[in-house]
C-alpha positions as CSV (number, residue, x, y, z in Angstrom):
1,M,36.3,57.6,-234.6
2,A,38.8,54.7,-235.2
3,E,37.5,51.3,-236.1
4,T,36.3,49.4,-233.0
5,L,35.7,45.8,-232.0
6,T,33.8,44.3,-229.2
7,V,35.8,41.6,-227.3
8,R,35.4,39.6,-224.2
9,V,37.7,39.3,-221.2
10,A,38.9,35.7,-221.6
11,E,41.4,35.7,-218.7
12,R,42.3,38.0,-215.8
13,E,45.2,37.8,-213.4
14,I,47.1,40.0,-211.0
15,Q,50.8,40.2,-211.4
16,G,53.1,42.0,-209.1
17,A,51.3,44.2,-206.5
18,D,48.9,46.3,-208.7
19,V,49.0,45.1,-212.3
20,V,46.0,43.4,-213.8
21,V,46.7,41.4,-216.9
22,L,43.7,41.1,-219.1
23,T,43.5,38.7,-222.0
24,L,41.0,39.8,-224.6
25,A,39.5,37.5,-227.3
26,S,37.0,38.0,-230.1
27,L,33.4,37.0,-229.3
28,D,33.3,34.3,-232.0
29,G,36.8,32.9,-231.5
30,A,38.1,34.4,-234.8
31,P,41.6,35.9,-234.8
32,L,41.9,39.6,-233.9
33,P,43.5,42.1,-236.3
34,P,47.3,41.6,-236.4
35,F,49.6,44.0,-234.6
36,S,53.3,44.7,-234.5
37,A,55.6,44.9,-231.5
38,G,55.1,48.3,-229.7
39,A,51.5,48.6,-230.7
40,H,48.6,49.8,-228.5
41,I,44.8,49.8,-228.5
42,D,42.2,52.2,-227.2
43,L,40.2,50.6,-224.4
44,Y,36.7,52.0,-224.1
45,L,35.6,51.9,-220.4
46,E,32.6,53.0,-218.4
47,E,31.3,56.6,-218.4
48,G,33.0,57.4,-221.7
49,I,36.5,56.8,-220.5
50,V,39.0,55.9,-223.3
51,R,42.5,55.0,-222.4
52,Q,45.4,53.6,-224.5
53,Y,47.2,50.5,-223.4
54,S,50.2,48.7,-225.0
55,L,49.7,45.2,-226.2
56,C,51.9,42.7,-224.4
57,G,52.1,39.4,-225.9
58,S,53.3,37.7,-229.1
59,P,52.3,39.6,-232.3
60,H,52.6,36.2,-234.0
61,H,49.4,35.0,-232.2
62,P,46.5,37.4,-232.8
63,Q,43.9,35.1,-231.4
64,Q,44.1,37.2,-228.3
65,Y,45.4,40.5,-227.0
66,R,47.0,41.0,-223.6
67,L,47.1,44.2,-221.6
68,G,49.1,44.9,-218.5
69,I,47.4,47.7,-216.6
70,L,48.9,49.3,-213.4
71,K,46.4,50.5,-210.9
72,D,47.3,54.2,-210.7
73,R,46.7,55.6,-207.2
74,T,46.1,59.0,-208.8
75,S,43.8,57.5,-211.5
76,R,41.1,59.7,-213.0
77,G,39.1,56.6,-213.6
78,G,40.8,54.6,-216.4
79,S,43.0,52.2,-214.6
80,L,40.4,51.7,-211.8
81,A,37.7,50.9,-214.3
82,A,40.1,48.5,-216.1
83,H,40.8,46.7,-212.8
84,R,37.1,46.2,-212.3
85,L,36.8,44.2,-215.5
86,Q,36.1,40.5,-214.9
87,V,36.3,37.3,-217.0
88,G,33.3,37.2,-219.3
89,A,32.8,41.0,-219.5
90,T,32.5,42.5,-223.0
91,V,34.4,45.6,-223.8
92,T,35.0,47.8,-226.9
93,I,38.5,48.3,-228.2
94,G,40.1,50.2,-231.0
95,T,42.1,48.3,-233.6
96,P,45.9,48.2,-233.0
97,R,48.0,51.1,-234.0
98,N,51.7,51.6,-233.5
99,L,53.4,54.9,-232.6
100,F,56.3,53.1,-231.0
101,A,57.4,50.7,-233.7
102,L,60.5,48.6,-233.3
103,Q,63.1,49.5,-235.9
104,P,65.2,46.9,-237.7
105,A,68.7,46.4,-236.2
106,R,71.4,43.7,-236.0
107,Q,71.3,43.8,-232.2
108,V,68.9,45.5,-229.8
109,T,69.1,46.7,-226.2
110,L,65.7,47.3,-224.5
111,L,65.4,49.4,-221.3
112,A,62.2,49.2,-219.4
113,A,61.0,50.6,-216.0
114,G,57.9,49.7,-214.1
115,I,54.8,49.2,-216.2
116,G,56.8,50.4,-219.2
117,I,57.7,46.8,-219.6
118,T,54.4,46.1,-221.6
119,P,55.5,47.2,-225.1
120,L,59.1,46.1,-224.5
121,Y,58.1,42.6,-223.4
122,T,56.3,42.3,-226.8
123,M,59.4,43.6,-228.6
124,A,61.5,41.0,-226.7
125,L,59.1,38.2,-227.8
126,Y,59.2,39.4,-231.4
127,L,63.0,39.7,-231.4
128,D,63.4,36.2,-229.9
129,A,61.0,34.8,-232.6
130,V,62.9,36.3,-235.5
131,G,66.4,35.5,-234.1
132,T,67.6,39.0,-233.5
133,P,70.1,39.2,-230.6
134,F,68.9,41.5,-227.8
135,E,69.2,42.4,-224.2
136,L,66.3,43.4,-222.0
137,H,67.0,45.4,-218.8
138,Y,63.9,45.8,-216.6
139,Y,64.2,48.2,-213.7
140,V,61.7,48.2,-210.8
141,K,61.7,49.6,-207.2
142,R,60.7,46.2,-205.8
143,R,60.8,42.9,-207.6
144,E,57.6,41.7,-206.0
145,N,55.8,44.6,-207.7
146,A,57.0,43.7,-211.2
147,A,54.8,42.3,-213.9
148,F,55.7,39.5,-216.3
149,V,58.9,38.5,-214.3
150,G,57.9,34.8,-214.2
151,E,57.1,34.7,-217.9
152,M,60.4,36.4,-218.8
153,A,62.5,34.2,-216.7
C-alpha cells in the first residue's frame, strides 16, 4: 500500500451544479507533501472505497490540497461518498503521484472538458507562476455547471 496521511476537510463548497470542491489540510497545520501540476491522490472513503482525484490548486502552496469532485449519477459509491464529506471530517489520502506530468515547452495549449479541468487548472496556475505562455480552452455543455470559472476569470 502507498504511503498515506490523515487529513481534515478544511473547506467545502459547491461549484457549478454538481461539483464539490474539498480543501484538505494536515491535522497539525504542517505543510503537506509537495506535488507537481497534473498530480493526483488516492482518497480513502467509507466501506473500503478508494478513488483517485486530481489535485487542483497551486503546487507552490502545499499547505493544503484541493479536489474538485463531480457527483456522478452512475456512481458506484466514490463520488457520492466524497460529496457527503463535511468540514471537520478526517479522511485518509495517499501521497501525491503524477502520471499526467506537464512537459516543459515554450508555449502550451491546454484543452479541458467538464470535470477534466481539475488537473489542467493546476497546470495553468503553474504555467502562470513560472511565466510560460499558455492558452486554456475549457469546454462545458452549460456554463452554469462548470467548476472554477470564477477563479479562472
